[in-house]
C-alpha positions as CSV (number, residue, x, y, z in Angstrom):
1,M,119.5,111.3,99.7
2,V,119.1,108.3,98.4
3,S,115.4,107.8,99.3
4,R,114.9,111.5,97.8
5,F,116.6,110.0,94.3
6,I,114.4,106.9,94.7
7,F,110.9,109.3,95.0
8,I,112.0,111.0,92.3
9,F,112.8,108.2,90.2
10,L,109.3,106.6,90.8
11,L,107.6,110.0,90.3
12,F,108.9,110.2,86.7
13,A,108.3,106.3,86.1
14,V,104.5,107.2,87.4
15,S,104.2,109.8,85.7
16,L,104.8,108.0,82.4
17,F,101.7,106.0,83.2
18,A,99.4,108.2,85.4
19,N,96.1,108.4,83.5
20,N,95.6,111.7,85.3
21,S,96.6,115.0,86.4
22,L,95.7,118.3,88.5
23,N,96.6,121.3,86.4
24,S,95.5,124.0,88.2
25,I,93.5,125.2,92.0
26,S,91.8,128.3,92.4
27,V,89.8,130.0,95.0
28,K,86.6,132.1,94.6
29,N,83.6,132.9,96.9
30,S,84.3,130.0,99.1
31,V,84.8,127.4,96.7
32,V,87.8,125.6,95.6
33,I,88.2,124.6,92.1
34,L,90.4,121.5,91.0
35,N,90.7,121.5,87.4
36,F,92.3,117.7,85.9
37,K,92.9,116.6,82.9
38,K,90.3,113.9,83.4
39,P,87.2,113.5,85.1
40,I,87.7,112.0,88.7
41,T,86.1,108.8,89.3
42,K,85.0,107.1,92.6
43,K,87.6,104.4,92.3
44,T,90.3,107.0,92.2
45,L,89.2,109.2,95.2
46,F,89.5,108.9,98.9
47,T,88.5,111.2,101.7
48,T,88.9,111.3,105.4
49,V,88.5,113.9,108.3
50,I,91.3,114.0,110.8
51,P,90.4,116.1,114.0
52,T,92.7,117.6,116.1
53,K,92.3,120.1,119.3
54,K,93.1,123.4,116.9
55,I,92.7,122.1,113.6
56,T,90.4,120.1,111.4
57,K,91.9,118.6,108.5
58,Y,89.9,117.7,105.4
59,V,91.9,115.1,103.3
60,F,91.3,114.5,99.5
61,D,93.6,111.9,97.9
62,F,93.5,111.7,94.1
63,K,95.0,108.5,93.0
64,N,96.7,107.7,89.5
65,C,97.3,111.0,89.4
66,I,100.5,113.6,89.4
67,K,100.5,117.3,90.3
68,S,101.6,119.8,87.8
69,K,104.3,121.8,89.0
70,R,102.6,125.3,88.5
71,V,99.8,124.2,91.2
72,K,101.0,125.8,94.7
73,S,99.5,125.7,98.0
74,L,97.1,128.6,99.4
75,H,97.7,130.0,102.8
76,K,96.0,132.5,105.2
77,L,92.8,132.3,103.4
78,S,90.5,133.3,106.0
79,S,89.6,133.4,109.7
80,T,88.1,129.9,109.2
81,I,90.2,128.3,106.7
82,K,94.0,128.3,107.7
83,S,95.2,126.7,104.4
84,I,95.0,124.4,101.6
85,R,97.9,122.2,101.0
86,V,98.4,120.3,97.9
87,S,101.3,117.9,97.5
88,Q,102.5,114.9,95.5
89,Y,101.7,112.6,98.6
90,K,102.6,109.1,96.7
91,P,104.2,108.8,93.3
92,N,100.6,108.2,92.1
93,V,98.7,110.0,94.6
94,V,98.0,113.7,94.8
95,R,96.8,114.6,98.0
96,L,94.9,118.0,98.9
97,V,94.7,119.0,102.4
98,I,92.2,122.0,103.8
99,D,93.1,123.1,107.4
100,S,90.1,124.2,108.9
101,Y,89.7,126.1,112.5
102,K,86.1,124.7,112.6
103,K,84.4,121.5,111.9
104,Y,81.9,121.2,109.1
105,S,80.4,119.0,106.6
106,I,82.5,119.1,103.6
107,N,80.0,119.4,100.1
108,Y,82.2,118.6,96.7
109,S,81.0,117.6,93.7
110,Q,81.4,117.2,90.1
111,K,79.3,117.6,86.7
112,N,79.4,114.4,84.5
113,G,82.2,114.3,81.6
114,T,83.8,117.6,83.1
115,S,87.4,118.0,84.6
116,N,86.4,120.5,87.4
117,F,86.0,118.7,90.9
118,V,84.6,121.4,93.0
119,I,84.9,122.1,96.9
120,K,82.4,124.1,98.8
121,L,84.1,126.0,101.7
122,P,82.1,127.1,105.2
123,T,82.9,130.9,104.6
124,K,83.2,133.4,101.7
125,I,87.1,133.7,100.6
126,S,88.4,136.4,98.7
127,S,89.2,135.4,95.2
128,V,92.8,133.9,94.4
129,K,92.4,133.2,90.8
130,K,89.6,134.3,88.3
131,N,89.1,131.5,85.8
132,H,85.7,130.3,86.2
133,D,82.2,131.1,86.2
134,I,81.0,129.8,89.3
135,K,77.7,130.8,89.7
136,S,76.7,129.0,86.2
137,M,79.0,125.8,87.2
138,F,76.9,125.1,90.3
139,T,73.8,125.2,88.0
140,E,74.9,122.7,85.7
141,I,76.4,120.4,88.9
142,K,72.9,120.3,90.6
143,T,71.1,119.4,87.1
144,S,73.4,116.4,86.9
145,S,72.9,114.9,90.6
146,T,70.6,112.3,89.4
147,S,73.1,110.8,87.1
148,K,72.5,106.6,87.1
149,T,76.0,106.2,86.7
150,D,78.2,105.8,89.9
151,K,81.6,106.5,88.1
152,T,81.3,110.7,89.1
153,V,81.6,112.1,92.2
154,V,77.9,113.4,93.4
155,N,77.0,116.6,95.4
156,P,76.1,114.9,98.6
157,V,73.4,115.8,101.1
158,P,74.6,118.4,103.7
159,I,74.2,117.3,107.5
160,K,74.6,120.1,109.9
161,S,77.3,119.8,112.9
162,V,76.4,117.9,116.0
163,R,77.0,118.3,119.6
164,L,77.0,115.1,121.7
165,K,78.5,114.3,125.0
166,K,80.8,111.6,124.0
167,R,82.3,110.3,120.8
168,Y,80.1,107.2,120.4
169,K,81.3,104.2,118.4
170,I,79.2,102.6,115.7
171,L,79.6,99.8,113.5
172,I,78.0,99.9,110.3
173,D,77.4,96.2,108.6
174,P,77.0,96.5,104.7
175,G,75.4,92.6,104.5
176,H,76.6,89.8,102.7
177,G,80.1,89.8,100.5
178,A,81.9,87.5,98.3
179,H,80.0,84.3,97.4
180,D,76.7,85.4,99.2
181,G,75.6,88.2,96.8
182,G,72.0,88.7,98.6
183,A,69.2,89.5,96.4
184,V,70.3,89.6,92.6
185,S,67.8,91.0,90.0
186,G,68.3,92.8,86.6
187,G,72.0,92.6,86.7
188,V,72.3,94.3,90.3
189,R,73.6,92.5,93.3
190,E,72.7,93.6,97.0
191,K,76.2,93.3,98.3
192,D,77.5,95.9,96.0
193,I,74.7,98.3,96.5
194,V,74.7,98.1,100.2
195,L,78.6,98.3,100.5
196,K,78.1,101.5,98.3
197,I,75.7,102.9,100.8
198,G,77.8,101.6,103.8
199,K,80.8,103.8,102.8
200,R,78.8,106.6,102.3
201,V,77.2,106.3,106.1
202,Y,80.8,105.4,107.1
203,R,82.1,109.0,105.5
204,K,79.2,111.0,106.9
205,L,79.8,109.3,110.5
206,K,83.4,110.1,110.6
207,T,83.2,113.4,109.3
208,L,80.8,114.3,112.1
209,G,83.2,113.1,114.6
210,F,82.1,109.5,115.5
211,N,84.0,106.5,116.1
212,V,82.8,104.6,113.2
213,S,83.7,101.2,111.7
214,M,82.5,98.8,109.2
215,T,82.4,95.0,109.0
216,R,83.8,95.0,105.4
217,Y,85.2,97.7,103.4
218,K,85.1,95.9,100.1
219,D,83.7,92.6,98.6
220,K,84.4,89.9,101.5
221,F,82.2,87.4,103.1
222,I,81.7,87.6,106.6
223,K,79.7,85.1,108.7
224,L,76.5,86.3,110.4
225,S,77.3,85.8,113.9
226,R,81.2,87.3,113.2
227,R,79.6,90.8,112.5
228,T,77.9,91.2,115.8
229,Q,81.0,89.8,117.6
230,K,83.3,92.6,115.6
231,A,80.6,95.0,117.5
232,N,81.0,93.8,121.0
233,K,84.7,93.3,120.8
234,M,85.1,97.2,119.9
235,N,82.2,98.1,122.7
236,A,80.2,99.6,120.2
237,D,77.0,102.1,121.1
238,M,75.3,100.9,117.8
239,F,75.1,98.2,115.3
240,V,73.6,99.1,112.0
241,S,73.2,96.4,109.3
242,I,72.2,97.6,105.9
243,H,70.5,95.4,103.1
244,A,68.4,95.6,100.4
245,N,65.1,93.5,99.7
246,S,63.6,91.3,96.5
247,V,60.6,89.5,95.9
248,S,60.6,86.3,93.7
249,N,57.1,86.3,92.5
250,K,57.0,87.7,88.9
251,R,53.3,89.2,89.5
252,K,54.7,91.1,92.5
253,R,57.7,92.5,91.4
254,D,56.5,95.6,89.9
255,I,54.3,96.2,92.9
256,A,56.2,95.5,96.0
257,H,58.9,98.7,97.0
258,G,59.6,100.4,99.9
259,I,61.9,100.8,103.2
260,E,61.7,99.2,106.2
261,T,63.7,99.0,109.4
262,Y,63.7,96.1,111.7
263,F,65.1,95.6,115.3
264,L,65.4,92.0,116.7
265,D,62.3,90.3,118.0
266,K,59.8,87.7,117.0
267,A,58.3,88.3,113.8
268,R,54.4,89.3,114.0
269,T,53.7,89.1,110.4
270,A,54.2,86.7,107.5
271,R,55.9,89.3,105.5
272,A,58.7,89.8,108.4
273,K,58.9,86.4,108.5
274,R,59.4,85.9,105.1
275,I,61.9,88.9,104.6
276,A,64.0,87.5,107.9
277,A,64.3,84.1,106.5
278,S,65.4,85.2,103.5
279,E,68.4,87.6,105.0
280,N,69.2,84.3,107.4
281,R,69.4,82.1,104.4
282,S,73.3,81.7,104.3
283,L,73.3,80.2,107.6
284,L,70.2,78.6,108.1
285,N,70.6,76.4,104.6
286,S,73.1,74.7,107.0
287,K,70.9,73.9,110.0
288,D,68.8,71.2,110.6
289,M,65.1,71.9,111.7
290,A,65.4,72.3,115.0
291,T,68.3,74.8,114.9
292,K,66.6,76.9,112.5
293,N,63.6,76.8,115.1
294,V,65.8,78.2,117.8
295,L,67.6,80.9,115.7
296,L,64.1,82.0,114.1
297,N,62.6,82.3,117.8
298,A,65.6,84.2,119.3
299,V,64.6,87.3,120.7
300,F,66.2,89.6,123.3
301,I,63.6,91.0,126.1
302,G,63.7,94.5,128.1
303,P,65.6,97.6,127.5
304,K,67.7,96.3,124.5
305,V,64.4,95.7,122.5
306,Q,62.8,98.9,123.4
307,L,66.1,101.0,122.2
308,S,66.3,99.1,119.4
309,N,63.1,99.7,118.6
310,K,63.6,103.8,119.1
311,L,66.6,103.8,116.6
312,A,64.8,102.0,114.0
313,I,61.8,104.4,114.4
314,D,64.6,107.1,114.3
315,I,66.3,105.9,111.3
316,Q,63.0,105.2,109.5
317,K,61.8,108.6,109.7
318,E,65.1,109.9,108.9
319,V,65.7,108.1,105.7
320,L,62.2,108.7,104.2
321,G,62.5,112.6,105.0
322,A,65.6,112.7,103.1
323,L,64.7,110.9,100.1
324,K,61.1,112.1,100.1
325,S,62.5,115.5,99.6
326,R,64.4,114.9,96.7
327,F,62.7,111.6,94.8
328,S,59.7,110.3,94.1
329,Y,58.0,106.6,94.6
330,V,59.2,106.2,98.0
331,K,57.0,104.5,100.3
332,D,57.3,104.0,104.2
333,N,56.8,100.2,104.9
334,G,57.2,101.3,108.6
335,V,59.4,99.7,111.7
336,R,59.1,96.3,112.5
337,G,60.3,93.5,114.9
338,A,61.9,90.3,113.1
339,P,64.4,87.3,113.9
340,F,67.2,88.8,111.8
341,R,70.2,86.2,112.4
342,V,72.6,89.2,112.0
343,L,71.5,91.1,114.9
344,V,71.3,88.0,117.6
345,G,74.6,88.5,119.9
346,A,74.8,92.4,119.6
347,Q,75.1,93.8,123.1
348,M,74.1,96.9,121.8
349,P,70.9,98.7,120.1
350,A,71.0,97.1,116.8
351,V,68.8,97.4,114.0
352,L,68.7,96.1,110.3
353,I,67.4,98.5,107.3
354,E,66.2,96.9,104.0
355,T,66.5,99.9,101.7
356,G,64.5,99.0,98.9
357,Y,63.5,96.1,96.7
358,I,65.9,95.4,94.1
359,S,63.3,93.4,92.3
360,N,61.4,96.5,91.3
361,P,62.9,97.9,88.5
362,K,62.0,101.3,89.2
363,E,63.5,100.9,92.9
364,R,66.2,99.2,91.3
365,R,67.1,102.3,89.5
366,H,66.9,104.5,92.4
367,L,69.1,101.9,94.4
368,T,71.9,102.3,92.0
369,N,71.7,106.5,91.5
370,P,74.8,107.7,93.4
371,S,72.8,110.5,94.5
372,Y,69.6,108.2,95.8
373,Q,72.7,106.6,97.6
374,D,73.9,109.5,99.2
375,A,70.3,110.8,100.5
376,L,69.6,107.3,101.7
377,A,73.1,107.5,103.6
378,S,71.9,111.2,105.0
379,G,69.2,110.0,106.6
380,I,70.5,106.9,108.0
381,V,73.3,109.2,109.7
382,K,70.4,111.6,110.7
383,G,68.5,108.9,112.6
384,I,71.5,108.2,114.2
385,V,72.4,111.2,115.3
386,N,68.7,111.8,116.2
387,Y,68.6,108.9,118.5
388,F,72.0,110.1,120.7
389,K,70.4,113.2,121.2
390,N,67.1,111.6,122.5
391,R,68.7,109.3,124.4
392,E,71.3,112.2,126.0
393,K,67.9,114.0,127.3
394,E,66.5,110.7,128.8
395,L,69.7,110.2,130.7
396,E,70.0,113.7,132.0
């Protein structure tokens, strides 16, 4: 009784300061529409997937938000969707849970500047409440998906469900962090861009049922050696490090652009050596020349390199495919071997993807575009899925 009183008191207190509220929920033609007082921002939205034997739960948490009393949960919607439950999960968090009998890739979106948050369901559902023009709304959402800001939720690239023989463990590594900003140009920092891309990759892999973790979930510095140590400790099946490129030569800033994926090997080109040296800088700055030479010549031989090479090829191919179908000015810089220190020590296939050049103004605009980040993340995920599919076929 006391705890309930405290919760009600906190709810009342938070309602005085909460800057958003969920006013209504409606369903029509397999689309859920949540009407908020204000638009949802990425900082106030958290999503996760909780798979069970019979039900898959798709969870949306809206922070700094309160639920209107007239908003009710919906039950027995279709043979696919058991229910859509909504509650005041915490005094300042509204939680929406979609209970589904099947697994699928959630597709949610929001037009810039509006307060309607839209979730697309996998099957047609009879109308529950008619107060929106669904067809015209989706037309508006699609035209706004190339927003250059990162404050609103964008329409993510869908990924088909995947069937694999085991629940593979994957460690996603957003490069740099904290005082190590990585490449910086035009006010854009590599550490921020790659963390956003990494989180998208994490969420997509989680939705597909992979056992996935990240080396960092916030602006935190982690030593290069500890990143692969974490992968080894969790007995990961794969390690993927995400970075962004840059050139210091002013004459090349408007020219150098493109995406490239690396695996651990001796650099065979001057370009690979330069990029590896740049990414290794946080470690090598404090080492003597003898130690530098040892690290920069570190290389694994045998199956490890071959598997990492195959993984790099799959990721590079799918990233290019995902981006070129929606964006121009996308260049294939290929797959290369290079002595990246962050890959040394990994006891599983490990790659590093350079997602583009922050130093190039046009590509920098791409990298700060949420839609571009999402397409890039989808390409990385598709490459990972294809790699595991191919490996399972080889092992049969």
